[in-house]
N, CA, C, O and the ligand as a Tripos MOL2 file, in Angstrom:
@<TRIPOS>MOLECULE
protein
  273   271    69     0     0
PROTEIN
NO_CHARGES

@<TRIPOS>ATOM
      1 N          11.1170    2.6810   12.4260 N.3       1 MET1
      2 CA          9.9340    2.5830   11.5780 C.3       1 MET1
      3 C           9.5000    3.9650   11.0920 C.2       1 MET1
      4 O           9.5790    4.9590   11.8140 O.2       1 MET1
      5 N           9.0460    3.9880    9.8600 N.am      2 GLU2
      6 CA          8.4830    5.2140    9.3080 C.3       2 GLU2
      7 C           7.0910    4.9250    8.7980 C.2       2 GLU2
      8 O           6.7520    3.7780    8.5070 O.2       2 GLU2
      9 N           6.2800    5.9700    8.6880 N.am      3 THR3
     10 CA          4.9340    5.7920    8.1600 C.3       3 THR3
     11 C           4.7580    6.6760    6.9340 C.2       3 THR3
     12 O           5.1610    7.8400    6.9140 O.2       3 THR3
     13 N           4.1490    6.0930    5.9210 N.am      4 LEU4
     14 CA          3.8950    6.8320    4.6880 C.3       4 LEU4
     15 C           2.4510    6.5800    4.2820 C.2       4 LEU4
     16 O           1.9710    5.4480    4.3370 O.2       4 LEU4
     17 N           1.7560    7.6460    3.8700 N.am      5 THR5
     18 CA          0.3920    7.4710    3.3650 C.3       5 THR5
     19 C           0.3800    7.7620    1.8710 C.2       5 THR5
     20 O           0.8090    8.8270    1.4260 O.2       5 THR5
     21 N          -0.1170    6.8010    1.1120 N.am      6 LEU6
     22 CA         -0.1970    6.9510   -0.3390 C.3       6 LEU6
     23 C          -1.6530    7.0520   -0.7560 C.2       6 LEU6
     24 O          -2.5010    6.3250   -0.2390 O.2       6 LEU6
     25 N          -1.9470    7.9490   -1.6870 N.am      7 ASN7
     26 CA         -3.2900    8.0330   -2.2540 C.3       7 ASN7
     27 C          -3.3840    7.0640   -3.4130 C.2       7 ASN7
     28 O          -2.5120    7.0200   -4.2810 O.2       7 ASN7
     29 N          -4.4580    6.2850   -3.4120 N.am      8 ILE8
     30 CA         -4.6160    5.2220   -4.3960 C.3       8 ILE8
     31 C          -5.9070    5.4250   -5.1780 C.2       8 ILE8
     32 O          -6.9500    5.7630   -4.6190 O.2       8 ILE8
     33 N          -5.8060    5.2090   -6.4900 N.am      9 LYS9
     34 CA         -6.9850    5.3370   -7.3500 C.3       9 LYS9
     35 C          -7.3740    3.9580   -7.8550 C.2       9 LYS9
     36 O          -6.5110    3.1500   -8.1980 O.2       9 LYS9
     37 N          -8.6850    3.6870   -7.9030 N.am     10 GLY10
     38 CA         -9.1550    2.4570   -8.5180 C.3      10 GLY10
     39 C          -9.7360    1.4360   -7.5580 C.2      10 GLY10
     40 O         -10.2020    0.3830   -7.9920 O.2      10 GLY10
     41 N          -9.7200    1.7230   -6.2620 N.am     11 MET11
     42 CA        -10.3030    0.7680   -5.3100 C.3      11 MET11
     43 C         -11.8150    0.9940   -5.2430 C.2      11 MET11
     44 O         -12.2760    2.1210   -5.0640 O.2      11 MET11
     45 N         -12.5820   -0.0980   -5.3910 N.am     12 THR12
     46 CA        -14.0360    0.0450   -5.4040 C.3      12 THR12
     47 C         -14.7520   -0.7740   -4.3420 C.2      12 THR12
     48 O         -15.9350   -0.5500   -4.0870 O.2      12 THR12
     49 N         -14.0570   -1.7190   -3.7180 N.am     13 CYS13
     50 CA        -14.7490   -2.5720   -2.7470 C.3      13 CYS13
     51 C         -13.7600   -3.1520   -1.7410 C.2      13 CYS13
     52 O         -12.5590   -2.8880   -1.7950 O.2      13 CYS13
     53 N         -14.3010   -3.9500   -0.8220 N.am     14 GLY14
     54 CA        -13.4550   -4.5590    0.1990 C.3      14 GLY14
     55 C         -12.4140   -5.4960   -0.3740 C.2      14 GLY14
     56 O         -11.3460   -5.6810    0.2090 O.2      14 GLY14
     57 N         -12.7290   -6.0940   -1.5290 N.am     15 GLY15
     58 CA        -11.7600   -6.9820   -2.1650 C.3      15 GLY15
     59 C         -10.5330   -6.2170   -2.6350 C.2      15 GLY15
     60 O          -9.4060   -6.7010   -2.5310 O.2      15 GLY15
     61 N         -10.7650   -5.0140   -3.1550 N.am     16 CYS16
     62 CA         -9.6540   -4.1640   -3.5950 C.3      16 CYS16
     63 C          -8.7750   -3.7940   -2.3990 C.2      16 CYS16
     64 O          -7.5470   -3.8110   -2.4780 O.2      16 CYS16
     65 N          -9.4350   -3.4610   -1.2980 N.am     17 VAL17
     66 CA         -8.7020   -3.0900   -0.0750 C.3      17 VAL17
     67 C          -7.8010   -4.2520    0.3560 C.2      17 VAL17
     68 O          -6.6450   -4.0650    0.7340 O.2      17 VAL17
     69 N          -8.3710   -5.4520    0.2830 N.am     18 LYS18
     70 CA         -7.6210   -6.6400    0.6720 C.3      18 LYS18
     71 C          -6.4330   -6.8780   -0.2730 C.2      18 LYS18
     72 O          -5.3330   -7.2110    0.1670 O.2      18 LYS18
     73 N          -6.6760   -6.7040   -1.5640 N.am     19 SER19
     74 CA         -5.5990   -6.8950   -2.5440 C.3      19 SER19
     75 C          -4.4440   -5.9390   -2.2870 C.2      19 SER19
     76 O          -3.2800   -6.3390   -2.2800 O.2      19 SER19
     77 N          -4.7810   -4.6750   -2.0760 N.am     20 VAL20
     78 CA         -3.7370   -3.6730   -1.8400 C.3      20 VAL20
     79 C          -2.9830   -4.0060   -0.5500 C.2      20 VAL20
     80 O          -1.7540   -3.9550   -0.5100 O.2      20 VAL20
     81 N          -3.7340   -4.3490    0.5060 N.am     21 SER21
     82 CA         -3.0960   -4.7000    1.7850 C.3      21 SER21
     83 C          -2.1430   -5.8730    1.6020 C.2      21 SER21
     84 O          -1.0110   -5.8580    2.0860 O.2      21 SER21
     85 N          -2.6280   -6.8930    0.8900 N.am     22 ASN22
     86 CA         -1.8200   -8.1060    0.7350 C.3      22 ASN22
     87 C          -0.5200   -7.8640   -0.0140 C.2      22 ASN22
     88 O           0.5360   -8.3290    0.4150 O.2      22 ASN22
     89 N          -0.5820   -7.1430   -1.1280 N.am     23 VAL23
     90 CA          0.6580   -6.9270   -1.8850 C.3      23 VAL23
     91 C           1.6640   -6.1040   -1.0890 C.2      23 VAL23
     92 O           2.8720   -6.3160   -1.1930 O.2      23 VAL23
     93 N           1.1580   -5.1650   -0.2960 N.am     24 LEU24
     94 CA          2.0760   -4.3470    0.5050 C.3      24 LEU24
     95 C           2.6930   -5.1560    1.6410 C.2      24 LEU24
     96 O           3.8800   -5.0240    1.9400 O.2      24 LEU24
     97 N           1.8710   -5.9960    2.2670 N.am     25 LEU25
     98 CA          2.3750   -6.7910    3.3980 C.3      25 LEU25
     99 C           3.3800   -7.8480    2.9500 C.2      25 LEU25
    100 O           4.1590   -8.3490    3.7610 O.2      25 LEU25
    101 N           3.3640   -8.1900    1.6500 N.am     26 GLN26
    102 CA          4.3310   -9.1700    1.1550 C.3      26 GLN26
    103 C           5.7210   -8.5780    0.9810 C.2      26 GLN26
    104 O           6.6980   -9.3150    0.8430 O.2      26 GLN26
    105 N           5.8180   -7.2560    0.9860 N.am     27 LEU27
    106 CA          7.1330   -6.6340    0.8180 C.3      27 LEU27
    107 C           7.9420   -6.7700    2.1070 C.2      27 LEU27
    108 O           7.3820   -6.7280    3.2020 O.2      27 LEU27
    109 N           9.2610   -6.9320    1.9740 N.am     28 PRO28
    110 CA         10.0930   -7.0270    3.1700 C.3      28 PRO28
    111 C          10.0900   -5.7000    3.9280 C.2      28 PRO28
    112 O          10.1080   -4.6320    3.3150 O.2      28 PRO28
    113 N          10.0690   -5.7660    5.2390 N.am     29 GLY29
    114 CA         10.1810   -4.5500    6.0280 C.3      29 GLY29
    115 C           8.8860   -3.8110    6.2740 C.2      29 GLY29
    116 O           8.8710   -2.8090    6.9890 O.2      29 GLY29
    117 N           7.7830   -4.2940    5.6870 N.am     30 VAL30
    118 CA          6.4920   -3.6490    5.9230 C.3      30 VAL30
    119 C           5.8650   -4.2930    7.1540 C.2      30 VAL30
    120 O           5.6040   -5.4960    7.1600 O.2      30 VAL30
    121 N           5.6210   -3.4960    8.2020 N.am     31 SER31
    122 CA          5.1150   -4.0890    9.4390 C.3      31 SER31
    123 C           3.6110   -3.9480    9.5780 C.2      31 SER31
    124 O           2.9660   -4.7990   10.1910 O.2      31 SER31
    125 N           3.0390   -2.8810    9.0170 N.am     32 SER32
    126 CA          1.5860   -2.8040    9.0560 C.3      32 SER32
    127 C           1.0660   -1.9300    7.9330 C.2      32 SER32
    128 O           1.7430   -1.0080    7.4760 O.2      32 SER32
    129 N          -0.1450   -2.2320    7.4950 N.am     33 VAL33
    130 CA         -0.7780   -1.4940    6.4060 C.3      33 VAL33
    131 C          -2.2200   -1.2390    6.8080 C.2      33 VAL33
    132 O          -2.9180   -2.1450    7.2630 O.2      33 VAL33
    133 N          -2.6630    0.0050    6.6370 N.am     34 ASN34
    134 CA         -4.0520    0.3370    6.9210 C.3      34 ASN34
    135 C          -4.6420    1.0110    5.6840 C.2      34 ASN34
    136 O          -4.3790    2.1820    5.4120 O.2      34 ASN34
    137 N          -5.4460    0.2450    4.9390 N.am     35 VAL35
    138 CA         -6.0200    0.7560    3.6960 C.3      35 VAL35
    139 C          -7.4360    1.2440    3.9580 C.2      35 VAL35
    140 O          -8.2390    0.5440    4.5750 O.2      35 VAL35
    141 N          -7.7380    2.4550    3.4840 N.am     36 SER36
    142 CA         -9.0790    3.0220    3.6460 C.3      36 SER36
    143 C          -9.7510    3.1720    2.2950 C.2      36 SER36
    144 O          -9.2470    3.8610    1.4080 O.2      36 SER36
    145 N         -10.8980    2.5160    2.1470 N.am     37 LEU37
    146 CA        -11.6750    2.6290    0.9140 C.3      37 LEU37
    147 C         -12.3220    4.0160    0.8320 C.2      37 LEU37
    148 O         -12.3980    4.6050   -0.2460 O.2      37 LEU37
    149 N         -12.7870    4.5360    1.9780 N.am     38 GLU38
    150 CA        -13.4530    5.8450    2.0150 C.3      38 GLU38
    151 C         -12.4920    6.9620    1.6300 C.2      38 GLU38
    152 O         -12.8540    7.8890    0.9060 O.2      38 GLU38
    153 N         -11.2720    6.8600    2.1220 N.am     39 GLN39
    154 CA        -10.3000    7.9310    1.8720 C.3      39 GLN39
    155 C          -9.3800    7.6330    0.6910 C.2      39 GLN39
    156 O          -8.5430    8.4570    0.3230 O.2      39 GLN39
    157 N          -9.5440    6.4550    0.1050 N.am     40 ASN40
    158 CA         -8.7070    6.0590   -1.0240 C.3      40 ASN40
    159 C          -7.2210    6.2020   -0.7310 C.2      40 ASN40
    160 O          -6.4680    6.7690   -1.5230 O.2      40 ASN40
    161 N          -6.8160    5.6820    0.4080 N.am     41 ASN41
    162 CA         -5.3930    5.7430    0.6950 C.3      41 ASN41
    163 C          -4.9240    4.5360    1.5000 C.2      41 ASN41
    164 O          -5.7180    3.7260    1.9780 O.2      41 ASN41
    165 N          -3.6200    4.4520    1.6270 N.am     42 ALA42
    166 CA         -3.0170    3.3730    2.4060 C.3      42 ALA42
    167 C          -1.9340    3.9680    3.2910 C.2      42 ALA42
    168 O          -1.0250    4.6460    2.8130 O.2      42 ALA42
    169 N          -2.0440    3.7060    4.5790 N.am     43 ALA43
    170 CA         -1.0150    4.1230    5.5300 C.3      43 ALA43
    171 C          -0.1130    2.9120    5.7610 C.2      43 ALA43
    172 O          -0.5650    1.8550    6.2010 O.2      43 ALA43
    173 N           1.1690    3.0910    5.4540 N.am     44 ILE44
    174 CA          2.1060    1.9760    5.5000 C.3      44 ILE44
    175 C           3.1830    2.2640    6.5390 C.2      44 ILE44
    176 O           3.8390    3.3060    6.5040 O.2      44 ILE44
    177 N           3.3510    1.3320    7.4550 N.am     45 GLU45
    178 CA          4.4260    1.4560    8.4340 C.3      45 GLU45
    179 C           5.5360    0.5120    8.0000 C.2      45 GLU45
    180 O           5.2990   -0.6780    7.7910 O.2      45 GLU45
    181 N           6.7500    1.0420    7.8640 N.am     46 TYR46
    182 CA          7.8210    0.2310    7.2710 C.3      46 TYR46
    183 C           9.1900    0.5900    7.8320 C.2      46 TYR46
    184 O           9.3940    1.6450    8.4330 O.2      46 TYR46
    185 N          10.1060   -0.3260    7.6110 N.am     47 ASP47
    186 CA         11.5010   -0.1310    8.0060 C.3      47 ASP47
    187 C          12.2740    0.3640    6.7880 C.2      47 ASP47
    188 O          12.4830   -0.3970    5.8430 O.2      47 ASP47
    189 N          12.7020    1.6270    6.7930 N.am     48 PRO48
    190 CA         13.3290    2.2130    5.6020 C.3      48 PRO48
    191 C          14.6850    1.5780    5.2330 C.2      48 PRO48
    192 O          15.2120    1.8360    4.1510 O.2      48 PRO48
    193 N          15.2350    0.7670    6.1130 N.am     49 THR49
    194 CA         16.4780    0.0820    5.7530 C.3      49 THR49
    195 C          16.2020   -1.1740    4.9270 C.2      49 THR49
    196 O          17.1170   -1.7380    4.3290 O.2      49 THR49
    197 N          14.9400   -1.6110    4.8950 N.am     50 GLN50
    198 CA         14.5990   -2.8460    4.1800 C.3      50 GLN50
    199 C          13.7790   -2.6450    2.9240 C.2      50 GLN50
    200 O          13.7670   -3.4990    2.0380 O.2      50 GLN50
    201 N          13.0890   -1.5130    2.8460 N.am     51 VAL51
    202 CA         12.1940   -1.3240    1.7000 C.3      51 VAL51
    203 C          12.1270    0.1650    1.3720 C.2      51 VAL51
    204 O          12.1800    1.0180    2.2580 O.2      51 VAL51
    205 N          12.0090    0.4540    0.0690 N.am     52 LYS52
    206 CA         11.9240    1.8510   -0.3690 C.3      52 LYS52
    207 C          10.5110    2.1520   -0.8710 C.2      52 LYS52
    208 O           9.8460    1.2810   -1.4320 O.2      52 LYS52
    209 N          10.0570    3.3940   -0.6640 N.am     53 PRO53
    210 CA          8.7030    3.7550   -1.1010 C.3      53 PRO53
    211 C           8.4150    3.4560   -2.5730 C.2      53 PRO53
    212 O           7.2630    3.2000   -2.9230 O.2      53 PRO53
    213 N           9.4150    3.4810   -3.4360 N.am     54 ALA54
    214 CA          9.1760    3.1690   -4.8550 C.3      54 ALA54
    215 C           8.6250    1.7530   -5.0120 C.2      54 ALA54
    216 O           7.8830    1.4740   -5.9530 O.2      54 ALA54
    217 N           8.9880    0.8640   -4.0910 N.am     55 GLN55
    218 CA          8.4840   -0.5130   -4.1490 C.3      55 GLN55
    219 C           6.9960   -0.5830   -3.8040 C.2      55 GLN55
    220 O           6.2890   -1.4690   -4.2830 O.2      55 GLN55
    221 N           6.5230    0.3440   -2.9810 N.am     56 PHE56
    222 CA          5.0910    0.3670   -2.6490 C.3      56 PHE56
    223 C           4.2970    0.6920   -3.9060 C.2      56 PHE56
    224 O           3.3000    0.0450   -4.2270 O.2      56 PHE56
    225 N           4.7740    1.7180   -4.6060 N.am     57 LYS57
    226 CA          4.0880    2.1570   -5.8170 C.3      57 LYS57
    227 C           4.0620    1.0300   -6.8490 C.2      57 LYS57
    228 O           3.0270    0.7610   -7.4600 O.2      57 LYS57
    229 N           5.2080    0.3760   -7.0370 N.am     58 ALA58
    230 CA          5.2870   -0.7040   -8.0270 C.3      58 ALA58
    231 C           4.3460   -1.8450   -7.6570 C.2      58 ALA58
    232 O           3.6630   -2.3940   -8.5210 O.2      58 ALA58
    233 N           4.3080   -2.2030   -6.3790 N.am     59 ALA59
    234 CA          3.4610   -3.3210   -5.9390 C.3      59 ALA59
    235 C           1.9820   -2.9860   -6.1290 C.2      59 ALA59
    236 O           1.1980   -3.8310   -6.5610 O.2      59 ALA59
    237 N           1.6120   -1.7560   -5.8060 N.am     60 ILE60
    238 CA          0.2090   -1.3410   -5.9500 C.3      60 ILE60
    239 C          -0.1840   -1.3150   -7.4210 C.2      60 ILE60
    240 O          -1.2810   -1.7370   -7.7850 O.2      60 ILE60
    241 N           0.7140   -0.8210   -8.2610 N.am     61 GLU61
    242 CA          0.4110   -0.7590   -9.6910 C.3      61 GLU61
    243 C           0.3590   -2.1500  -10.3080 C.2      61 GLU61
    244 O          -0.4590   -2.4090  -11.1900 O.2      61 GLU61
    245 N           1.2290   -3.0450   -9.8480 N.am     62 ASP62
    246 CA          1.1970   -4.4240  -10.3310 C.3      62 ASP62
    247 C          -0.1450   -5.0930   -9.9790 C.2      62 ASP62
    248 O          -0.6200   -5.9700  -10.7010 O.2      62 ASP62
    249 N          -0.7360   -4.6680   -8.8700 N.am     63 ALA63
    250 CA         -2.0080   -5.2400   -8.4460 C.3      63 ALA63
    251 C          -3.1830   -4.6380   -9.2080 C.2      63 ALA63
    252 O          -4.3230   -5.0700   -9.0350 O.2      63 ALA63
    253 N          -2.9150   -3.6510  -10.0420 N.am     64 GLY64
    254 CA         -3.9650   -3.0930  -10.8950 C.3      64 GLY64
    255 C          -4.5550   -1.7740  -10.4410 C.2      64 GLY64
    256 O          -5.6050   -1.3610  -10.9320 O.2      64 GLY64
    257 N          -3.8900   -1.1090   -9.5080 N.am     65 PHE65
    258 CA         -4.3860    0.1700   -9.0180 C.3      65 PHE65
    259 C          -3.3650    1.2670   -9.3370 C.2      65 PHE65
    260 O          -2.2290    0.9800   -9.7150 O.2      65 PHE65
    261 N          -3.7840    2.5170   -9.1810 N.am     66 ASP66
    262 CA         -2.8840    3.6230   -9.4640 C.3      66 ASP66
    263 C          -2.5460    4.3800   -8.1920 C.2      66 ASP66
    264 O          -3.4010    4.5850   -7.3300 O.2      66 ASP66
    265 N          -1.2900    4.7910   -8.0860 N.am     67 VAL67
    266 CA         -0.8770    5.6630   -6.9920 C.3      67 VAL67
    267 C          -0.9040    7.0870   -7.5430 C.2      67 VAL67
    268 O          -0.2730    7.3810   -8.5580 O.2      67 VAL67
    269 N          -1.6340    7.9580   -6.8710 N.am     68 VAL68
    270 CA         -1.7810    9.3250   -7.3870 C.3      68 VAL68
    271 C          -1.0950   10.3500   -6.4760 C.2      68 VAL68
    272 O          -1.1230   11.5470   -6.7630 O.2      68 VAL68
    273 CU        -12.8370   -4.3500   -5.4420 Cu       69 CU69
@<TRIPOS>BOND
     1     1     2 1
     2     2     3 1
     3     3     4 2
     4     3     5 am
     5     5     6 1
     6     6     7 1
     7     7     8 2
     8     7     9 am
     9     9    10 1
    10    10    11 1
    11    11    12 2
    12    11    13 am
    13    13    14 1
    14    14    15 1
    15    15    16 2
    16    15    17 am
    17    17    18 1
    18    18    19 1
    19    19    20 2
    20    19    21 am
    21    21    22 1
    22    22    23 1
    23    23    24 2
    24    23    25 am
    25    25    26 1
    26    26    27 1
    27    27    28 2
    28    27    29 am
    29    29    30 1
    30    30    31 1
    31    31    32 2
    32    31    33 am
    33    33    34 1
    34    34    35 1
    35    35    36 2
    36    35    37 am
    37    37    38 1
    38    38    39 1
    39    39    40 2
    40    39    41 am
    41    41    42 1
    42    42    43 1
    43    43    44 2
    44    43    45 am
    45    45    46 1
    46    46    47 1
    47    47    48 2
    48    47    49 am
    49    49    50 1
    50    50    51 1
    51    51    52 2
    52    51    53 am
    53    53    54 1
    54    54    55 1
    55    55    56 2
    56    55    57 am
    57    57    58 1
    58    58    59 1
    59    59    60 2
    60    59    61 am
    61    61    62 1
    62    62    63 1
    63    63    64 2
    64    63    65 am
    65    65    66 1
    66    66    67 1
    67    67    68 2
    68    67    69 am
    69    69    70 1
    70    70    71 1
    71    71    72 2
    72    71    73 am
    73    73    74 1
    74    74    75 1
    75    75    76 2
    76    75    77 am
    77    77    78 1
    78    78    79 1
    79    79    80 2
    80    79    81 am
    81    81    82 1
    82    82    83 1
    83    83    84 2
    84    83    85 am
    85    85    86 1
    86    86    87 1
    87    87    88 2
    88    87    89 am
    89    89    90 1
    90    90    91 1
    91    91    92 2
    92    91    93 am
    93    93    94 1
    94    94    95 1
    95    95    96 2
    96    95    97 am
    97    97    98 1
    98    98    99 1
    99    99   100 2
   100    99   101 am
   101   101   102 1
   102   102   103 1
   103   103   104 2
   104   103   105 am
   105   105   106 1
   106   106   107 1
   107   107   108 2
   108   107   109 am
   109   109   110 1
   110   110   111 1
   111   111   112 2
   112   111   113 am
   113   113   114 1
   114   114   115 1
   115   115   116 2
   116   115   117 am
   117   117   118 1
   118   118   119 1
   119   119   120 2
   120   119   121 am
   121   121   122 1
   122   122   123 1
   123   123   124 2
   124   123   125 am
   125   125   126 1
   126   126   127 1
   127   127   128 2
   128   127   129 am
   129   129   130 1
   130   130   131 1
   131   131   132 2
   132   131   133 am
   133   133   134 1
   134   134   135 1
   135   135   136 2
   136   135   137 am
   137   137   138 1
   138   138   139 1
   139   139   140 2
   140   139   141 am
   141   141   142 1
   142   142   143 1
   143   143   144 2
   144   143   145 am
   145   145   146 1
   146   146   147 1
   147   147   148 2
   148   147   149 am
   149   149   150 1
   150   150   151 1
   151   151   152 2
   152   151   153 am
   153   153   154 1
   154   154   155 1
   155   155   156 2
   156   155   157 am
   157   157   158 1
   158   158   159 1
   159   159   160 2
   160   159   161 am
   161   161   162 1
   162   162   163 1
   163   163   164 2
   164   163   165 am
   165   165   166 1
   166   166   167 1
   167   167   168 2
   168   167   169 am
   169   169   170 1
   170   170   171 1
   171   171   172 2
   172   171   173 am
   173   173   174 1
   174   174   175 1
   175   175   176 2
   176   175   177 am
   177   177   178 1
   178   178   179 1
   179   179   180 2
   180   179   181 am
   181   181   182 1
   182   182   183 1
   183   183   184 2
   184   183   185 am
   185   185   186 1
   186   186   187 1
   187   187   188 2
   188   187   189 am
   189   189   190 1
   190   190   191 1
   191   191   192 2
   192   191   193 am
   193   193   194 1
   194   194   195 1
   195   195   196 2
   196   195   197 am
   197   197   198 1
   198   198   199 1
   199   199   200 2
   200   199   201 am
   201   201   202 1
   202   202   203 1
   203   203   204 2
   204   203   205 am
   205   205   206 1
   206   206   207 1
   207   207   208 2
   208   207   209 am
   209   209   210 1
   210   210   211 1
   211   211   212 2
   212   211   213 am
   213   213   214 1
   214   214   215 1
   215   215   216 2
   216   215   217 am
   217   217   218 1
   218   218   219 1
   219   219   220 2
   220   219   221 am
   221   221   222 1
   222   222   223 1
   223   223   224 2
   224   223   225 am
   225   225   226 1
   226   226   227 1
   227   227   228 2
   228   227   229 am
   229   229   230 1
   230   230   231 1
   231   231   232 2
   232   231   233 am
   233   233   234 1
   234   234   235 1
   235   235   236 2
   236   235   237 am
   237   237   238 1
   238   238   239 1
   239   239   240 2
   240   239   241 am
   241   241   242 1
   242   242   243 1
   243   243   244 2
   244   243   245 am
   245   245   246 1
   246   246   247 1
   247   247   248 2
   248   247   249 am
   249   249   250 1
   250   250   251 1
   251   251   252 2
   252   251   253 am
   253   253   254 1
   254   254   255 1
   255   255   256 2
   256   255   257 am
   257   257   258 1
   258   258   259 1
   259   259   260 2
   260   259   261 am
   261   261   262 1
   262   262   263 1
   263   263   264 2
   264   263   265 am
   265   265   266 1
   266   266   267 1
   267   267   268 2
   268   267   269 am
   269   269   270 1
   270   270   271 1
   271   271   272 2
@<TRIPOS>SUBSTRUCTURE
     1 MET1         2 RESIDUE 1 A MET
     2 GLU2         6 RESIDUE 1 A GLU
     3 THR3        10 RESIDUE 1 A THR
     4 LEU4        14 RESIDUE 1 A LEU
     5 THR5        18 RESIDUE 1 A THR
     6 LEU6        22 RESIDUE 1 A LEU
     7 ASN7        26 RESIDUE 1 A ASN
     8 ILE8        30 RESIDUE 1 A ILE
     9 LYS9        34 RESIDUE 1 A LYS
    10 GLY10       38 RESIDUE 1 A GLY
    11 MET11       42 RESIDUE 1 A MET
    12 THR12       46 RESIDUE 1 A THR
    13 CYS13       50 RESIDUE 1 A CYS
    14 GLY14       54 RESIDUE 1 A GLY
    15 GLY15       58 RESIDUE 1 A GLY
    16 CYS16       62 RESIDUE 1 A CYS
    17 VAL17       66 RESIDUE 1 A VAL
    18 LYS18       70 RESIDUE 1 A LYS
    19 SER19       74 RESIDUE 1 A SER
    20 VAL20       78 RESIDUE 1 A VAL
    21 SER21       82 RESIDUE 1 A SER
    22 ASN22       86 RESIDUE 1 A ASN
    23 VAL23       90 RESIDUE 1 A VAL
    24 LEU24       94 RESIDUE 1 A LEU
    25 LEU25       98 RESIDUE 1 A LEU
    26 GLN26      102 RESIDUE 1 A GLN
    27 LEU27      106 RESIDUE 1 A LEU
    28 PRO28      110 RESIDUE 1 A PRO
    29 GLY29      114 RESIDUE 1 A GLY
    30 VAL30      118 RESIDUE 1 A VAL
    31 SER31      122 RESIDUE 1 A SER
    32 SER32      126 RESIDUE 1 A SER
    33 VAL33      130 RESIDUE 1 A VAL
    34 ASN34      134 RESIDUE 1 A ASN
    35 VAL35      138 RESIDUE 1 A VAL
    36 SER36      142 RESIDUE 1 A SER
    37 LEU37      146 RESIDUE 1 A LEU
    38 GLU38      150 RESIDUE 1 A GLU
    39 GLN39      154 RESIDUE 1 A GLN
    40 ASN40      158 RESIDUE 1 A ASN
    41 ASN41      162 RESIDUE 1 A ASN
    42 ALA42      166 RESIDUE 1 A ALA
    43 ALA43      170 RESIDUE 1 A ALA
    44 ILE44      174 RESIDUE 1 A ILE
    45 GLU45      178 RESIDUE 1 A GLU
    46 TYR46      182 RESIDUE 1 A TYR
    47 ASP47      186 RESIDUE 1 A ASP
    48 PRO48      190 RESIDUE 1 A PRO
    49 THR49      194 RESIDUE 1 A THR
    50 GLN50      198 RESIDUE 1 A GLN
    51 VAL51      202 RESIDUE 1 A VAL
    52 LYS52      206 RESIDUE 1 A LYS
    53 PRO53      210 RESIDUE 1 A PRO
    54 ALA54      214 RESIDUE 1 A ALA
    55 GLN55      218 RESIDUE 1 A GLN
    56 PHE56      222 RESIDUE 1 A PHE
    57 LYS57      226 RESIDUE 1 A LYS
    58 ALA58      230 RESIDUE 1 A ALA
    59 ALA59      234 RESIDUE 1 A ALA
    60 ILE60      238 RESIDUE 1 A ILE
    61 GLU61      242 RESIDUE 1 A GLU
    62 ASP62      246 RESIDUE 1 A ASP
    63 ALA63      250 RESIDUE 1 A ALA
    64 GLY64      254 RESIDUE 1 A GLY
    65 PHE65      258 RESIDUE 1 A PHE
    66 ASP66      262 RESIDUE 1 A ASP
    67 VAL67      266 RESIDUE 1 A VAL
    68 VAL68      270 RESIDUE 1 A VAL
    69 CU69       273 GROUP 0 **** ****
């Protein structure tokens, strides 16, 4: 398992946090996600043999947020 923290722009409430968490958890190989509204980031624990960080960015952007 590896952990990656991404800075995210555009989250304004708990619903946004939930949306970001949900799209990330739907990816294969993602075992846990910790999204912080205060810090505007997401800590993702994942299996690098199953998922690549580029997929995190795409999933977050598809959900309507920006990875900075
Ligand atoms: Cu929101």
